[in-house]
PyMOL CGO cylinders between C-alpha atoms (Angstrom):
from pymol import cmd
from pymol.cgo import CYLINDER

trace = [
    CYLINDER, 160.62, 107.51, 158.57, 158.84, 107.12, 161.45, 0.3, 1, 1, 1, 1, 1, 1,
    CYLINDER, 158.84, 107.12, 161.45, 159.21, 105.59, 165.22, 0.3, 1, 1, 1, 1, 1, 1,
    CYLINDER, 159.21, 105.59, 165.22, 156.59, 104.04, 167.26, 0.3, 1, 1, 1, 1, 1, 1,
    CYLINDER, 156.59, 104.04, 167.26, 157.42, 103.57, 171.19, 0.3, 1, 1, 1, 1, 1, 1,
    CYLINDER, 157.42, 103.57, 171.19, 155.81, 101.11, 173.28, 0.3, 1, 1, 1, 1, 1, 1,
    CYLINDER, 155.81, 101.11, 173.28, 156.04, 99.94, 176.81, 0.3, 1, 1, 1, 1, 1, 1,
    CYLINDER, 156.04, 99.94, 176.81, 156.15, 96.56, 178.50, 0.3, 1, 1, 1, 1, 1, 1,
    CYLINDER, 156.15, 96.56, 178.50, 156.72, 95.40, 182.39, 0.3, 1, 1, 1, 1, 1, 1,
    CYLINDER, 156.72, 95.40, 182.39, 156.92, 91.87, 183.41, 0.3, 1, 1, 1, 1, 1, 1,
    CYLINDER, 156.92, 91.87, 183.41, 154.37, 90.30, 186.59, 0.3, 1, 1, 1, 1, 1, 1,
    CYLINDER, 154.37, 90.30, 186.59, 156.88, 89.79, 189.25, 0.3, 1, 1, 1, 1, 1, 1,
    CYLINDER, 156.88, 89.79, 189.25, 159.98, 87.56, 189.43, 0.3, 1, 1, 1, 1, 1, 1,
    CYLINDER, 159.98, 87.56, 189.43, 161.50, 85.29, 191.87, 0.3, 1, 1, 1, 1, 1, 1,
    CYLINDER, 161.50, 85.29, 191.87, 165.20, 86.51, 191.33, 0.3, 1, 1, 1, 1, 1, 1,
    CYLINDER, 165.20, 86.51, 191.33, 167.33, 89.27, 191.74, 0.3, 1, 1, 1, 1, 1, 1,
    CYLINDER, 167.33, 89.27, 191.74, 167.06, 92.31, 189.72, 0.3, 1, 1, 1, 1, 1, 1,
    CYLINDER, 167.06, 92.31, 189.72, 171.32, 91.88, 188.42, 0.3, 1, 1, 1, 1, 1, 1,
    CYLINDER, 171.32, 91.88, 188.42, 170.43, 87.97, 187.59, 0.3, 1, 1, 1, 1, 1, 1,
    CYLINDER, 170.43, 87.97, 187.59, 167.69, 89.25, 185.66, 0.3, 1, 1, 1, 1, 1, 1,
    CYLINDER, 167.69, 89.25, 185.66, 169.28, 91.15, 183.82, 0.3, 1, 1, 1, 1, 1, 1,
    CYLINDER, 169.28, 91.15, 183.82, 172.38, 88.71, 183.48, 0.3, 1, 1, 1, 1, 1, 1,
    CYLINDER, 172.38, 88.71, 183.48, 169.93, 86.23, 181.75, 0.3, 1, 1, 1, 1, 1, 1,
    CYLINDER, 169.93, 86.23, 181.75, 168.18, 89.06, 179.48, 0.3, 1, 1, 1, 1, 1, 1,
    CYLINDER, 168.18, 89.06, 179.48, 172.25, 89.77, 178.49, 0.3, 1, 1, 1, 1, 1, 1,
    CYLINDER, 172.25, 89.77, 178.49, 172.41, 86.46, 176.69, 0.3, 1, 1, 1, 1, 1, 1,
    CYLINDER, 172.41, 86.46, 176.69, 170.43, 86.03, 173.39, 0.3, 1, 1, 1, 1, 1, 1,
    CYLINDER, 170.43, 86.03, 173.39, 170.99, 82.88, 173.46, 0.3, 1, 1, 1, 1, 1, 1,
    CYLINDER, 170.99, 82.88, 173.46, 168.35, 82.40, 176.35, 0.3, 1, 1, 1, 1, 1, 1,
    CYLINDER, 168.35, 82.40, 176.35, 165.58, 83.97, 174.50, 0.3, 1, 1, 1, 1, 1, 1,
    CYLINDER, 165.58, 83.97, 174.50, 165.40, 81.10, 172.56, 0.3, 1, 1, 1, 1, 1, 1,
    CYLINDER, 165.40, 81.10, 172.56, 162.32, 79.15, 173.43, 0.3, 1, 1, 1, 1, 1, 1,
    CYLINDER, 162.32, 79.15, 173.43, 160.88, 82.17, 174.96, 0.3, 1, 1, 1, 1, 1, 1,
    CYLINDER, 160.88, 82.17, 174.96, 161.04, 84.94, 172.06, 0.3, 1, 1, 1, 1, 1, 1,
    CYLINDER, 161.04, 84.94, 172.06, 158.95, 82.97, 169.75, 0.3, 1, 1, 1, 1, 1, 1,
    CYLINDER, 158.95, 82.97, 169.75, 160.96, 83.96, 166.41, 0.3, 1, 1, 1, 1, 1, 1,
    CYLINDER, 160.96, 83.96, 166.41, 164.55, 83.76, 167.66, 0.3, 1, 1, 1, 1, 1, 1,
    CYLINDER, 164.55, 83.76, 167.66, 166.03, 80.67, 165.99, 0.3, 1, 1, 1, 1, 1, 1,
    CYLINDER, 166.03, 80.67, 165.99, 169.96, 81.03, 166.84, 0.3, 1, 1, 1, 1, 1, 1,
    CYLINDER, 169.96, 81.03, 166.84, 172.59, 83.94, 168.18, 0.3, 1, 1, 1, 1, 1, 1,
    CYLINDER, 172.59, 83.94, 168.18, 176.29, 84.24, 168.18, 0.3, 1, 1, 1, 1, 1, 1,
    CYLINDER, 176.29, 84.24, 168.18, 178.80, 86.53, 170.16, 0.3, 1, 1, 1, 1, 1, 1,
    CYLINDER, 178.80, 86.53, 170.16, 180.68, 88.19, 167.87, 0.3, 1, 1, 1, 1, 1, 1,
    CYLINDER, 180.68, 88.19, 167.87, 182.38, 90.63, 169.74, 0.3, 1, 1, 1, 1, 1, 1,
    CYLINDER, 182.38, 90.63, 169.74, 182.64, 92.12, 173.54, 0.3, 1, 1, 1, 1, 1, 1,
    CYLINDER, 182.64, 92.12, 173.54, 184.05, 94.94, 174.85, 0.3, 1, 1, 1, 1, 1, 1,
    CYLINDER, 184.05, 94.94, 174.85, 182.97, 97.55, 177.50, 0.3, 1, 1, 1, 1, 1, 1,
    CYLINDER, 182.97, 97.55, 177.50, 183.34, 101.77, 176.95, 0.3, 1, 1, 1, 1, 1, 1,
    CYLINDER, 183.34, 101.77, 176.95, 182.33, 104.43, 179.12, 0.3, 1, 1, 1, 1, 1, 1,
    CYLINDER, 182.33, 104.43, 179.12, 178.38, 103.64, 178.76, 0.3, 1, 1, 1, 1, 1, 1,
    CYLINDER, 178.38, 103.64, 178.76, 179.40, 99.99, 179.94, 0.3, 1, 1, 1, 1, 1, 1,
    CYLINDER, 179.40, 99.99, 179.94, 180.36, 96.15, 178.70, 0.3, 1, 1, 1, 1, 1, 1,
    CYLINDER, 180.36, 96.15, 178.70, 178.53, 95.26, 175.63, 0.3, 1, 1, 1, 1, 1, 1,
    CYLINDER, 178.53, 95.26, 175.63, 178.01, 92.26, 173.13, 0.3, 1, 1, 1, 1, 1, 1,
    CYLINDER, 178.01, 92.26, 173.13, 177.46, 92.29, 169.52, 0.3, 1, 1, 1, 1, 1, 1,
    CYLINDER, 177.46, 92.29, 169.52, 175.51, 89.57, 168.24, 0.3, 1, 1, 1, 1, 1, 1,
    CYLINDER, 175.51, 89.57, 168.24, 174.45, 88.07, 165.12, 0.3, 1, 1, 1, 1, 1, 1,
    CYLINDER, 174.45, 88.07, 165.12, 170.74, 87.12, 165.64, 0.3, 1, 1, 1, 1, 1, 1,
    CYLINDER, 170.74, 87.12, 165.64, 168.37, 85.23, 163.35, 0.3, 1, 1, 1, 1, 1, 1,
    CYLINDER, 168.37, 85.23, 163.35, 165.03, 85.05, 163.38, 0.3, 1, 1, 1, 1, 1, 1,
    CYLINDER, 165.03, 85.05, 163.38, 161.79, 83.33, 161.80, 0.3, 1, 1, 1, 1, 1, 1,
    CYLINDER, 161.79, 83.33, 161.80, 159.26, 86.14, 162.15, 0.3, 1, 1, 1, 1, 1, 1,
    CYLINDER, 159.26, 86.14, 162.15, 155.32, 85.92, 160.60, 0.3, 1, 1, 1, 1, 1, 1,
    CYLINDER, 155.32, 85.92, 160.60, 153.93, 87.63, 157.56, 0.3, 1, 1, 1, 1, 1, 1,
    CYLINDER, 153.93, 87.63, 157.56, 149.77, 85.73, 157.69, 0.3, 1, 1, 1, 1, 1, 1,
    CYLINDER, 149.77, 85.73, 157.69, 150.70, 82.35, 157.54, 0.3, 1, 1, 1, 1, 1, 1,
    CYLINDER, 150.70, 82.35, 157.54, 154.38, 82.79, 155.97, 0.3, 1, 1, 1, 1, 1, 1,
    CYLINDER, 154.38, 82.79, 155.97, 157.36, 82.71, 157.82, 0.3, 1, 1, 1, 1, 1, 1,
    CYLINDER, 157.36, 82.71, 157.82, 160.65, 84.13, 156.47, 0.3, 1, 1, 1, 1, 1, 1,
    CYLINDER, 160.65, 84.13, 156.47, 164.24, 84.14, 157.74, 0.3, 1, 1, 1, 1, 1, 1,
    CYLINDER, 164.24, 84.14, 157.74, 166.11, 87.66, 158.53, 0.3, 1, 1, 1, 1, 1, 1,
    CYLINDER, 166.11, 87.66, 158.53, 170.30, 87.94, 160.04, 0.3, 1, 1, 1, 1, 1, 1,
    CYLINDER, 170.30, 87.94, 160.04, 170.69, 91.13, 161.81, 0.3, 1, 1, 1, 1, 1, 1,
    CYLINDER, 170.69, 91.13, 161.81, 173.07, 92.17, 164.12, 0.3, 1, 1, 1, 1, 1, 1,
    CYLINDER, 173.07, 92.17, 164.12, 171.98, 93.48, 167.77, 0.3, 1, 1, 1, 1, 1, 1,
    CYLINDER, 171.98, 93.48, 167.77, 174.09, 95.22, 170.92, 0.3, 1, 1, 1, 1, 1, 1,
    CYLINDER, 174.09, 95.22, 170.92, 173.24, 94.55, 174.56, 0.3, 1, 1, 1, 1, 1, 1,
    CYLINDER, 173.24, 94.55, 174.56, 174.66, 96.95, 176.23, 0.3, 1, 1, 1, 1, 1, 1,
    CYLINDER, 174.66, 96.95, 176.23, 174.59, 96.33, 180.42, 0.3, 1, 1, 1, 1, 1, 1,
    CYLINDER, 174.59, 96.33, 180.42, 173.94, 100.31, 181.23, 0.3, 1, 1, 1, 1, 1, 1,
    CYLINDER, 173.94, 100.31, 181.23, 174.22, 99.23, 185.08, 0.3, 1, 1, 1, 1, 1, 1,
    CYLINDER, 174.22, 99.23, 185.08, 173.82, 96.10, 187.52, 0.3, 1, 1, 1, 1, 1, 1,
    CYLINDER, 173.82, 96.10, 187.52, 169.90, 96.72, 187.02, 0.3, 1, 1, 1, 1, 1, 1,
    CYLINDER, 169.90, 96.72, 187.02, 169.19, 98.09, 183.25, 0.3, 1, 1, 1, 1, 1, 1,
    CYLINDER, 169.19, 98.09, 183.25, 170.54, 96.98, 179.93, 0.3, 1, 1, 1, 1, 1, 1,
    CYLINDER, 170.54, 96.98, 179.93, 170.05, 99.20, 176.16, 0.3, 1, 1, 1, 1, 1, 1,
    CYLINDER, 170.05, 99.20, 176.16, 169.64, 96.54, 173.27, 0.3, 1, 1, 1, 1, 1, 1,
    CYLINDER, 169.64, 96.54, 173.27, 170.10, 97.80, 169.73, 0.3, 1, 1, 1, 1, 1, 1,
    CYLINDER, 170.10, 97.80, 169.73, 168.65, 95.80, 166.73, 0.3, 1, 1, 1, 1, 1, 1,
    CYLINDER, 168.65, 95.80, 166.73, 169.04, 96.47, 163.14, 0.3, 1, 1, 1, 1, 1, 1,
    CYLINDER, 169.04, 96.47, 163.14, 166.84, 94.23, 161.54, 0.3, 1, 1, 1, 1, 1, 1,
    CYLINDER, 166.84, 94.23, 161.54, 167.24, 95.97, 158.12, 0.3, 1, 1, 1, 1, 1, 1,
    CYLINDER, 167.24, 95.97, 158.12, 168.04, 98.95, 156.40, 0.3, 1, 1, 1, 1, 1, 1,
    CYLINDER, 168.04, 98.95, 156.40, 166.22, 101.94, 157.55, 0.3, 1, 1, 1, 1, 1, 1,
    CYLINDER, 166.22, 101.94, 157.55, 164.39, 100.04, 160.44, 0.3, 1, 1, 1, 1, 1, 1,
    CYLINDER, 164.39, 100.04, 160.44, 166.03, 99.88, 163.85, 0.3, 1, 1, 1, 1, 1, 1,
    CYLINDER, 166.03, 99.88, 163.85, 165.03, 99.07, 167.34, 0.3, 1, 1, 1, 1, 1, 1,
    CYLINDER, 165.03, 99.07, 167.34, 165.78, 100.27, 171.08, 0.3, 1, 1, 1, 1, 1, 1,
    CYLINDER, 165.78, 100.27, 171.08, 165.37, 98.80, 173.96, 0.3, 1, 1, 1, 1, 1, 1,
    CYLINDER, 165.37, 98.80, 173.96, 165.44, 100.22, 177.28, 0.3, 1, 1, 1, 1, 1, 1,
    CYLINDER, 165.44, 100.22, 177.28, 165.26, 97.66, 180.61, 0.3, 1, 1, 1, 1, 1, 1,
    CYLINDER, 165.26, 97.66, 180.61, 165.36, 98.18, 183.94, 0.3, 1, 1, 1, 1, 1, 1,
    CYLINDER, 165.36, 98.18, 183.94, 165.11, 96.00, 186.91, 0.3, 1, 1, 1, 1, 1, 1,
    CYLINDER, 165.11, 96.00, 186.91, 163.60, 96.99, 189.76, 0.3, 1, 1, 1, 1, 1, 1,
    CYLINDER, 163.60, 96.99, 189.76, 162.44, 95.32, 193.30, 0.3, 1, 1, 1, 1, 1, 1,
    CYLINDER, 162.44, 95.32, 193.30, 158.91, 95.48, 194.42, 0.3, 1, 1, 1, 1, 1, 1,
    CYLINDER, 158.91, 95.48, 194.42, 158.06, 93.13, 197.31, 0.3, 1, 1, 1, 1, 1, 1,
    CYLINDER, 158.06, 93.13, 197.31, 160.96, 91.17, 196.94, 0.3, 1, 1, 1, 1, 1, 1,
    CYLINDER, 160.96, 91.17, 196.94, 160.90, 90.36, 193.34, 0.3, 1, 1, 1, 1, 1, 1,
    CYLINDER, 160.90, 90.36, 193.34, 161.90, 91.94, 190.50, 0.3, 1, 1, 1, 1, 1, 1,
    CYLINDER, 161.90, 91.94, 190.50, 159.78, 93.77, 187.99, 0.3, 1, 1, 1, 1, 1, 1,
    CYLINDER, 159.78, 93.77, 187.99, 161.18, 94.44, 184.57, 0.3, 1, 1, 1, 1, 1, 1,
    CYLINDER, 161.18, 94.44, 184.57, 160.16, 97.67, 182.54, 0.3, 1, 1, 1, 1, 1, 1,
    CYLINDER, 160.16, 97.67, 182.54, 160.95, 97.86, 178.99, 0.3, 1, 1, 1, 1, 1, 1,
    CYLINDER, 160.95, 97.86, 178.99, 160.32, 100.81, 176.40, 0.3, 1, 1, 1, 1, 1, 1,
    CYLINDER, 160.32, 100.81, 176.40, 161.06, 99.98, 172.72, 0.3, 1, 1, 1, 1, 1, 1,
    CYLINDER, 161.06, 99.98, 172.72, 161.70, 102.06, 170.07, 0.3, 1, 1, 1, 1, 1, 1,
    CYLINDER, 161.70, 102.06, 170.07, 160.91, 101.06, 166.52, 0.3, 1, 1, 1, 1, 1, 1,
    CYLINDER, 160.91, 101.06, 166.52, 161.85, 103.18, 164.05, 0.3, 1, 1, 1, 1, 1, 1,
    CYLINDER, 161.85, 103.18, 164.05, 161.05, 102.41, 160.11, 0.3, 1, 1, 1, 1, 1, 1,
    CYLINDER, 161.05, 102.41, 160.11, 160.21, 103.46, 156.65, 0.3, 1, 1, 1, 1, 1, 1,
    CYLINDER, 160.21, 103.46, 156.65, 156.63, 104.41, 157.56, 0.3, 1, 1, 1, 1, 1, 1,
    CYLINDER, 156.63, 104.41, 157.56, 155.06, 101.97, 155.21, 0.3, 1, 1, 1, 1, 1, 1,
    CYLINDER, 155.06, 101.97, 155.21, 156.21, 99.10, 157.46, 0.3, 1, 1, 1, 1, 1, 1,
    CYLINDER, 156.21, 99.10, 157.46, 156.62, 100.63, 161.11, 0.3, 1, 1, 1, 1, 1, 1,
    CYLINDER, 156.62, 100.63, 161.11, 153.18, 99.28, 162.13, 0.3, 1, 1, 1, 1, 1, 1,
    CYLINDER, 153.18, 99.28, 162.13, 154.02, 95.77, 160.87, 0.3, 1, 1, 1, 1, 1, 1,
    CYLINDER, 154.02, 95.77, 160.87, 157.83, 95.88, 162.40, 0.3, 1, 1, 1, 1, 1, 1,
    CYLINDER, 157.83, 95.88, 162.40, 156.28, 97.21, 165.71, 0.3, 1, 1, 1, 1, 1, 1,
    CYLINDER, 156.28, 97.21, 165.71, 153.13, 94.83, 166.32, 0.3, 1, 1, 1, 1, 1, 1,
    CYLINDER, 153.13, 94.83, 166.32, 155.53, 92.11, 165.99, 0.3, 1, 1, 1, 1, 1, 1,
    CYLINDER, 155.53, 92.11, 165.99, 158.32, 93.28, 168.29, 0.3, 1, 1, 1, 1, 1, 1,
    CYLINDER, 158.32, 93.28, 168.29, 155.07, 94.06, 170.91, 0.3, 1, 1, 1, 1, 1, 1,
    CYLINDER, 155.07, 94.06, 170.91, 154.11, 90.27, 170.36, 0.3, 1, 1, 1, 1, 1, 1,
    CYLINDER, 154.11, 90.27, 170.36, 157.30, 89.11, 170.88, 0.3, 1, 1, 1, 1, 1, 1,
    CYLINDER, 157.30, 89.11, 170.88, 158.62, 91.22, 173.46, 0.3, 1, 1, 1, 1, 1, 1,
    CYLINDER, 158.62, 91.22, 173.46, 155.33, 90.26, 175.61, 0.3, 1, 1, 1, 1, 1, 1,
    CYLINDER, 155.33, 90.26, 175.61, 155.81, 86.61, 175.16, 0.3, 1, 1, 1, 1, 1, 1,
    CYLINDER, 155.81, 86.61, 175.16, 159.28, 86.96, 175.85, 0.3, 1, 1, 1, 1, 1, 1,
    CYLINDER, 159.28, 86.96, 175.85, 158.47, 88.76, 178.86, 0.3, 1, 1, 1, 1, 1, 1,
    CYLINDER, 158.47, 88.76, 178.86, 155.41, 86.32, 180.35, 0.3, 1, 1, 1, 1, 1, 1,
    CYLINDER, 155.41, 86.32, 180.35, 157.73, 83.34, 179.95, 0.3, 1, 1, 1, 1, 1, 1,
    CYLINDER, 157.73, 83.34, 179.95, 160.55, 84.70, 181.91, 0.3, 1, 1, 1, 1, 1, 1,
    CYLINDER, 160.55, 84.70, 181.91, 158.99, 84.47, 185.56, 0.3, 1, 1, 1, 1, 1, 1,
    CYLINDER, 158.99, 84.47, 185.56, 158.99, 80.52, 184.74, 0.3, 1, 1, 1, 1, 1, 1,
    CYLINDER, 158.99, 80.52, 184.74, 162.46, 80.18, 183.66, 0.3, 1, 1, 1, 1, 1, 1,
    CYLINDER, 162.46, 80.18, 183.66, 163.92, 81.61, 187.25, 0.3, 1, 1, 1, 1, 1, 1,
    CYLINDER, 163.92, 81.61, 187.25, 160.85, 79.30, 189.07, 0.3, 1, 1, 1, 1, 1, 1,
    CYLINDER, 160.85, 79.30, 189.07, 161.63, 76.30, 187.25, 0.3, 1, 1, 1, 1, 1, 1,
    CYLINDER, 161.63, 76.30, 187.25, 165.09, 76.22, 186.39, 0.3, 1, 1, 1, 1, 1, 1,
    CYLINDER, 165.09, 76.22, 186.39, 167.77, 75.96, 188.95, 0.3, 1, 1, 1, 1, 1, 1,
    CYLINDER, 167.77, 75.96, 188.95, 170.56, 76.55, 186.75, 0.3, 1, 1, 1, 1, 1, 1,
    CYLINDER, 170.56, 76.55, 186.75, 169.43, 80.29, 186.30, 0.3, 1, 1, 1, 1, 1, 1,
    CYLINDER, 169.43, 80.29, 186.30, 172.09, 82.46, 188.34, 0.3, 1, 1, 1, 1, 1, 1,
    CYLINDER, 172.09, 82.46, 188.34, 169.68, 84.24, 191.14, 0.3, 1, 1, 1, 1, 1, 1,
    CYLINDER, 169.68, 84.24, 191.14, 166.67, 82.13, 190.73, 0.3, 1, 1, 1, 1, 1, 1,
    CYLINDER, 166.67, 82.13, 190.73, 164.57, 81.55, 193.82, 0.3, 1, 1, 1, 1, 1, 1,
]
cmd.load_cgo(trace, "trace")
């Protein structure tokens, strides 16, 4: 097994940090932002000492060169605080992603910082990391627009 970590930071988002975390906790809202998400369905919810969580069944269609393939996997989104969350994904046996996202205010705007650790067999960890970085960077680049143009997004300005 091998692990690789990367960090992404958004440009500023015109919404309060808790509203941005609320948005990200709902994986159905990632469709159209995340380039691979086809569907996401909540299969369980609850809370424990770490916070409120939801378990999801996710379907994605990533790309390998000119080919697309479907994967189905479980994901857990944990609201670790009002302004942070942790996501765990088991993309395949031995392949996982752990994301920690923190939302903070900078000059009255929300800035997100996400740290992602990809763990996988050495042969595929580079591919998985590059695909995760590409997908999360696209999602984060489009996220500010969701709050700027969608009056239905709670906390958007």
